[in-house]
C-alpha positions, -999 to 999 in steps of 0.1 A, spaced: 208 606 145 223 574 158 238 576 192 270 555 196 282 548 231 299 521 250 300 506 285 333 524 290 317 558 286 288 552 311 281 526 337 262 495 329 232 482 349 201 461 351 165 461 338 135 481 348 97 475 349 74 498 330 43 513 344 17 535 328 18 572 336 -19 576 342 -34 592 372 -64 613 380 -60 646 362 -65 678 381 -76 712 367 -49 737 356 -56 773 350 -30 778 322 -33 760 289 1 753 274 2 756 236 15 728 214 51 732 203 52 751 169 66 721 150 37 700 162 11 727 155 24 731 120 21 694 112 -11 688 131 4 655 144 0 639 178 33 630 195 37 604 222 69 607 242 85 584 268 96 598 301 117 579 327 119 588 363 133 571 395 111 584 423 86 561 440 61 562 469 43 595 474 68 613 451 61 589 423 24 594 427 29 631 424 48 626 391 20 604 378 -5 631 387 17 657 369 19 635 338 -19 631 338 -25 669 342 -1 676 313 -18 650 291 -52 665 299 -42 698 284 -46 684 249 -16 700 234 -9 672 209 18 658 232 11 627 253 37 617 279 40 580 289 58 576 322 82 547 331 87 546 368 119 530 382 130 523 418 157 549 421 179 575 404 206 548 402 184 523 384 173 550 360 208 558 351 219 522 348 189 514 326 195 544 304 230 532 299 217 499 285 190 516 265 216 537 247 234 505 237 204 491 219 187 524 209 156 520 231 162 552 251 134 576 262 128 611 249 132 628 283 146 615 316 148 626 352 185 623 362 201 630 395 230 654 401 255 626 401 242 609 369 235 635 342 272 644 336 283 610 324 256 611 296 268 646 287 303 633 283 290 604 262 273 629 238 239 614 246 222 646 256 206 674 236 216 711 244 183 729 250 193 764 242 176 765 207 144 752 223 147 778 251 150 805 225 123 793 201 97 788 228 104 820 247 111 800 279 122 825 306 155 809 315 166 839 335 137 832 359 153 799 369 172 799 402 207 808 392 226 782 413 204 754 402 205 760 365 243 767 365 250 731 375 236 718 342 252 745 321 284 734 304 304 749 276 279 777 272 248 755 268 220 740 290 220 702 291 202 695 324 176 717 338 161 717 373 127 704 384 131 682 415 161 699 431 168 696 468 193 701 496 198 682 528 181 698 558 184 692 595 151 678 608 145 675 646 118 663 669 108 694 689 89 673 714 120 652 722 141 684 723 117 701 748 116 670 770 155 672 772 153 709 781 166 720 747 148 750 731 169 757 700 184 734 673 221 732 671 238 758 650 272 740 650 285 705 651 301 712 685 267 723 698 251 692 684 277 671 702 267 689 735 230 681 729 235 645 719 237 628 753 207 646 766 186 634 737 198 598 740 187 569 762 203 535 760 174 518 778 148 529 753 173 528 724 168 565 715 195 586 700 202 622 696 213 618 660 208 593 632 228 587 600 218 570 568 237 538 561 233 541 523 265 553 508 250 579 484 230 596 512 256 596 538 283 611 515 258 638 506 251 647 542 288 645 552 297 670 525 283 698 545 302 687 576 334 686 556 329 722 544 319 733 579 353 722 593 371 739 564 377 709 542 367 697 507 362 665 489 383 678 460 397 708 442 380 721 410 407 703 390 395 669 403 423 664 428 408 645 458 414 662 492 394 638 514 426 629 534 432 665 545 422 689 572 385 696 576 373 662 562 394 644 589 381 667 617 345 661 606 350 624 603 365 621 638 335 640 652 311 616 634 331 586 646 331 597 682 294 604 681 287 567 675 314 555 698 301 577 726 265 564 721 246 595 711 244 587 674 236 557 654 235 544 618 200 534 607 188 508 582 156 529 578 163 564 591 130 579 580 110 553 600 133 556 630 129 593 630 91 594 627 88 567 654 107 588 679 138 567 681 160 594 666 158 631 677 177 646 648 183 635 612 194 648 579 169 643 551 163 658 517 140 688 514 120 665 490 108 646 521 95 676 539 58 672 532 59 634 539 78 638 572 55 667 582 25 644 577 41 615 595 51 636 625 15 649 629 3 613 627 28 602 654 20 631 677 52 652 677 61 686 664 86 687 636 113 713 634 138 721 606 171 740 606 201 747 585 228 721 584 252 728 612 282 750 607 314 750 627 339 776 617 324 811 620 342 822 588 325 795 567 288 799 558 285 777 527 278 744 545 251 728 525 254 710 491 227 710 464 212 678 452 182 663 436 174 659 399 166 677 367 153 668 332 176 660 303 165 654 267 181 626 247 199 635 215 177 614 192 178 636 161 140 638 160 132 675 162 94 669 167 99 646 197 125 668 212 102 698 210 75 677 226 98 666 254 108 702 261 72 713 263 68 688 292 98 703 310 84 738 304 51 728 320 67 711 350 90 740 357 65 768 350 61 792 380 26 778 388 36 741 385 69 745 404 50 762 432 24 734 434 51 707 432 72 724 460 41 727 481 32 690 476 67 676 481 92 700 497 114 701 467 128 735 459 108 760 438 131 763 408 117 796 395 125 829 412 90 842 404 75 812 421 95 819 453 83 855 453 47 845 443 16 842 465 15 804 467 50 799 481 48 831 503 16 818 519 32 784 524 61 801 542 37 819 565 16 788 573 44 763 574 77 780 583 97 748 579 94 753 541 109 787 544 139 773 563 147 751 533 146 780 508 164 804 531 192 778 534 193 775 496 197 813 493 223 818 519 242 786 528 243 764 497 268 757 470 273 729 443 290 698 454 327 693 449 334 678 415 348 645 428 314 635 442 292 652 416 309 644 383 330 613 389 305 583 387 316 562 417 326 592 438 296 593 460 297 556 468 335 556 474 332 584 500 301 568 515 318 534 519 347 551 537 323 569 561 305 537 568 339 521 576 346 549 601 312 547 618 306 509 618 341 496 622 354 526 641 384 528 616 403 560 622 392 587 598 427 594 584 432 557 576 398 552 559 400 584 539 436 577 527 423 546 510 392 564 496 413 593 484 435 570 463 404 553 448 389 587 440 421 597 423 421 565 402 385 569 391 389 606 383 416 601 358 393 587 331 367 615 337 395 641 334 405 627 300 369 628 288 364 664 299 395 676 282 386 657 250 351 673 251 358 708 263 396 714 259 404 718 295 391 709 330 375 741 342 364 765 315 333 745 306 318 748 340 295 777 351 300 789 387 271 809 400 275 839 423 263 836 459 237 839 473 224 809 456 190 823 446 175 857 443 137 859 443 122 881 416 111 915 429 
C-alpha cells in the first residue's frame, strides 16, 4: 500500500540522526514465539523502530531492543533514537512524504492523532485477535485514548502523568510535615520554603511550553475550569482557567515560585522545594536525590475545590504501527509491542523508569507490589492514576499546536505578568482558529465529532484480582 499524505494533514519538521539499537542483552524468562506469518515462511524480518527518548530512558529502550532481539524469534528490531517526541513526529511527517517511514514508532499523546487523521496508522485489532494478546488486561483509561471508531490505533507502553515531587528535607527545615493537598495550601507553604538570599523557591515551573501546559491542565481542572469542551470549543478564557492562572501569576510576583531553564537540575540541587515532573522521571530523580543528600517525596497534584477529584491529566507515549501494507512487517512490529507491554516487561520497565505499568496484572503482580512496599513514591503515582486522573481536554491533546499555544500564554502570564484574562483571550482565539481544520478532518473521517472517541469509566485503572 502506498500512503499518500501532505504537509497540510500533518506538521512538517526537520531531520534526525540514526543510531544503532544495540545494547547489552539481559536474560528474560519468557520466550516470545515468532508471529505466525513469519513462522510459516521461515523468514527473518528486520523492522525499524523510531523513538524520541534520550538519556537514561533512551538507554533503557536500547536495552529493551537488545533483549527482544536476543530472543531469536525471527524478528530483529533496529532502533532510531531522536531527541524528543516532537522531533520524532516532525521526522515521521517528512518520512511519510518520501515513503521512508519506519514500521513502528513511539508517539506522544499529542502527536499520534494527526497521523490517524492522515490515514497513516494501522488498526491493530486483527493482530490483537490473531495473536491472542490480552487487550482487556491493559489499563482501561490508557488504552481508551488510542481507541477511535471502534479500533485500536495507538497502544500504551510509556504512559505517564505529572506528579508533585517535593524535597522532604527542605520541607522539614521549614517546619512543614505534609505536602500541600490544595493550591491554596501550597500558596501558604511557598514563602516558608523560599529564601531570596540563597535564591531558593518553594515552587518551580518548567518554561518549556509543552510541559507547562501539561502541568497547568490539572490546576485548571482543580479550579473548575477546562481547556475546551468535547466538541473542540476552547474555554481557556473562562472561570477556573482564569483563577488558576492568577494564582500562578501571583506565585511568581510574590517571590515564592520561579520559572526554570532546567527545572530538574534546580530541583535536585536544592534550589526548588517543589516541582511537577513526569512519573517517567521518578527513578532518575530518586537516584539524584540520594546522591545529593535529601529525601524525595511525592504527592498527588494539588486539588482546590472539594467537589472535584479528577485533577491530573494523562500523558506519555504509546506505540503505533504504520500502514505500510506489508503484513509480515506489521506482524513483526506488533510482536515487539506485545513483548514491551507484556506483564513481566511492563513491570520491569516501570520499576526501571517510573512510567506507569500498563497492564492490570502487572499492577497486581509481585514485582510492582514489592516495589510499592519498598519505595512508596511509586505507589503514589499509580494511586493517582487510579483515582484522580482523566484524559486531557481535546484542544490540547488532539489539536496539533494546542499544547504550545496554551504554554506560550502561560509563559506570558508568568514572565511578563500579563493578566491571565488578557493572555488567555488571545490564546483562546488562536485555539479556535487551529481547531477548525481538525474538526473538519474528524467529521470527514468519522462522521461527527464525538462518536468516534472512547471515554473510559473512572476510576482510571482497576488492578486484576
